[in-house]
N, C-alpha and C positions, 0 to 999 in steps of 0.2 A: 504494499500501500502506499504507496511513494505520491499519492497526492491527486494521481490523474486520471483525467474521461477521457472513455472511450465510446465517439455514438456510434451506433449501429444503427443502420437506413435498413428497413423488410418493408416491402407488401405484404397484406394477407389476403387471404378468398376468403371469403365470410357462401360459404354453402350452405344450405338452399338458401334461398334468395328468391324477393317477393316479381310476383311481372303484375302486367295490365294488358288486357286483351279484351277486342270484340267481337261479335259475333255473325262469321259471314256464311252465310249456307249449311246454319245451322251445325258451323264448323267455329272455334275460338281463333283467331289470330292478331298475336301480341301488335303492339299499339305502341313504337317510338318515339322516342322527344317526349314521351306526354311530363310532365308538370307533375312530382309525390314529394308532395311537406309534408310534413310530421310533426302530427303538436302533443302535449305534454303534458296532463295531467299536473296546476302547482300543486304540491300539501300542502299549502298557507290556505291560498284562498280559493281552491277544490274545483277550477275555468284551467283549461287550456289553453296553453303557450302553444307561439312552433319554438318548438323545440331547438338550443343548442347550439350545434354540430360542433363547431369549430373545434373542442378543448380535444374531443375524441379525431381529430384532421377527416373529419367529411362535410357532406355537404345537403344544406335545407334549404328550399325546395330540392329533393334535384332531377335531371332529365333521364331517364328511362336510355339501357341501352339500342343500339337498331336490334336489336329482339326482345323490344318491353323489356328487363329486367331492370329491378330495380333490389340494395338491401342498405338497410340500418343498423348499428354496432350500436348499443343501447343501453345503460343504465335500466336495471326492473325499477317498472314503472305503471300510470297508466295511459297510453296512447291512442290515439287517432290518424290516419293519413285523408289526405283528400288527393284525388287526381285530375288534371285539367287538362285540354291539349283542347285548340279550334275545330269545331266541325262535330265535337265529344257534349253532350252535356255533364258538368261537371260531378265529381260521385265525389263520398265523404263517408268513409266506410265505422260505421259500431269501436263506443268506446272500447278500446280490449289490454290486459296486463298482461308485460310481456315479464317472464323468470329467466327467459336465457339469453339474453340479450340479445336475439338475431328481429328483428322483422320481418318476416316472412308472411305474406298476404298475397294473394291472389284479386284481384281490382280489374271488375270489367266498366267496360266503359261503352257507352246507349253514345250513334248513331247521330246530326239533329243539321237540320239544313238539305242544304245540296248531297252533306255526305252519305242521309240517311233512307233518300233516294237512288244513289249507288246501291246502297246497299240490302236493297228492299229488288235489285235490278238484276246482281250479280246472287244476290241470294236463291233467285224466282219465286220474292213475292209476284213476280209483273210477267203472265206464263203469254200474254198471248200482246198479238202485234200492235192491236187496236187502240190497246190502254196504253202504252205507252205513246204508243206518237198523241192520243191525248194528253195523258201525263204533260206531253214534251211537248206541248201545242201552250198549255197551262204556266208552265215555264214561264216562255217567254214573253205570253202576254201581261206576263207580273213583269218583268226585266223592262215590258217595251215600255206600259200603265207607269214605271216606275220615271225610265228616262223623262219622258212627257210632262210628267210632278217641275220631274228637277228642271230641266225647262223653263215650262212656265214660270216657273215664283225666283227665275234667273230674270227671266222679262219683265219684267216686275207683274204676272199675273198673279195665277190664284194665292 
């Protein structure tokens, strides 16, 4: 013991992991680049606050990987997750206890807007050509009406 110290850097593989998915045609499809936020219950106030990941050399919120994977290595406590991405409904989990220090939840995102239409077509919900053409016609009508209203406001109309 000569008073010197040595810094050792290492990577820790955290497995199993949690992941985010959506359903298309009855199958799970992993969703990349989802913002996953982890909230911890403050013991004194009993309210949930965004978990501070910095002291644990992690990020929170976390952006899922290309295959929708995320993980948090946390101290024991009560937590919940939220997941959000443009084109999908934001979702939050129920509160859960962590005793093993790993957060490994599976989260389903449901598409909204155009993504929901695309998923319906891919999933086979729209099976005949006439329904598809009516749907596309409706989409075009909504877009045109929006453009007309925007233009009329710009030139001093409505």
